[in-house]
C-alpha positions in Angstrom: -2.0 -15.2 8.4 -4.4 -12.7 10.0 -7.1 -13.6 12.4 -10.4 -14.2 10.5 -12.4 -13.2 13.6 -10.9 -9.7 13.3 -12.4 -8.8 9.9 -15.4 -6.9 11.3 -13.1 -4.9 13.7 -10.6 -4.2 10.9 -13.4 -3.0 8.6 -14.4 -0.5 11.3 -10.8 0.4 11.8 -10.5 1.5 8.1 -13.1 4.2 9.0 -11.5 5.4 12.2 -10.6 9.1 12.4 -7.0 8.2 13.5 -4.8 7.4 10.5 -2.7 5.0 12.6 -5.8 2.9 13.3 -6.7 2.9 9.6 -3.1 1.9 8.7 -3.0 -1.0 11.1 -6.4 -2.2 9.9 -5.1 -2.2 6.3 -2.0 -4.1 7.5 -4.3 -6.7 9.1 -6.0 -7.2 5.7 -2.6 -7.7 4.0 -2.1 -10.6 6.4 -5.5 -12.0 5.8 -6.3 -12.4 2.1 -9.7 -13.9 2.7 -10.6 -11.0 4.9 -9.3 -8.6 2.3 -11.6 -10.1 -0.3 -14.6 -9.6 2.2 -13.6 -6.0 2.7 -12.9 -5.1 -0.9 -15.2 -2.1 -0.9 -13.7 -0.7 2.3 -10.1 -1.3 1.0 -10.9 0.3 -2.3 -12.2 3.4 -0.5 -9.1 3.4 1.7 -7.0 3.7 -1.5 -8.3 7.4 -1.5 -7.3 8.0 2.1 -5.6 11.3 3.1 -2.7 9.2 4.5 -0.3 7.8 2.0 0.6 5.0 4.4 -3.0 3.9 4.5 -3.5 4.2 0.7 -0.4 2.1 0.1 -1.3 -0.7 2.6 -4.8 -0.9 1.4 -3.5 -1.2 -2.2 -1.1 -3.8 -1.1 -3.9 -5.8 0.6 -6.0 -5.7 -2.6 -3.1 -6.5 -4.9 -1.9 -9.3 -2.8 -5.3 -10.9 -2.3 -6.9 -10.3 -5.7 -4.3 -9.0 -8.1 -6.3 -5.8 -8.3 -5.1 -3.7 -11.2 -6.2 -0.3 -9.7 -4.2 -1.2 -6.6 -1.1 -1.8 -8.7 -1.6 1.5 -10.4 -1.9 3.3 -7.1 1.4 1.7 -5.9 3.1 2.8 -9.1 1.8 6.4 -8.7 3.0 6.5 -5.0 6.3 5.1 -6.1 6.8 8.0 -8.5 5.4 10.7 -6.3 7.2 13.5 -4.5 6.9 12.0 -1.0 10.1 10.0 -0.5 8.7 7.9 2.4 5.6 7.0 0.5 7.8 6.0 -2.5 9.9 3.8 -0.3 6.8 2.2 1.3 5.3 1.6 -2.2 8.5 0.0 -3.4 8.7 -2.2 -0.4 5.1 -3.2 -0.8 5.7 -4.2 -4.4 8.8 -6.1 -3.4 7.1 -8.1 -0.7 4.3 -9.0 -3.1 6.9 -10.6 -5.4 5.6 -12.2 -8.6 2.0 -11.1 -7.9 3.0 -7.5 -8.3 5.6 -8.0 -11.0 7.8 -5.2 -9.5 8.5 -2.4 -12.0 12.3 -2.5 -11.7 12.9 0.4 -14.1 10.5 2.7 -12.2 12.2 1.7 -8.9 15.6 2.3 -10.4 14.6 5.7 -11.7 13.2 6.6 -8.2 16.5 5.5 -6.7 18.5 7.6 -9.1 16.4 10.6 -8.3 16.9 10.1 -4.6 20.6 9.8 -5.0 20.8 13.0 -7.1 18.9 14.9 -4.4 21.3 13.6 -1.8 24.2 15.1 -3.8 22.6 18.4 -4.4 23.6 21.3 -2.1 20.7 22.6 0.0 
């Protein structure tokens, strides 16, 4: 579990201008469900971040700590989006959350099939 003494620093990190700092702050909240509950407002704002990695990790922290329905919806949107790396990260986040997230296997399978068809297409 995350360090409860780091919550204030992680909250600040979610507002940093550097996307990497925001990402690692969100990761920290994913490891500290109590801290994520304390920072719900900040994590909710982070779900609108310009970085898909930050959005996904913030959503994962909210879904894992509180079962947040909006977070689950964001993960499903990212999973179905055009950005392949974001789709992979969203799928992995859902997988790691297990039963809490009730992974949408049909959506993941459709995304996999799309990726495979793109691999086979001539460029």
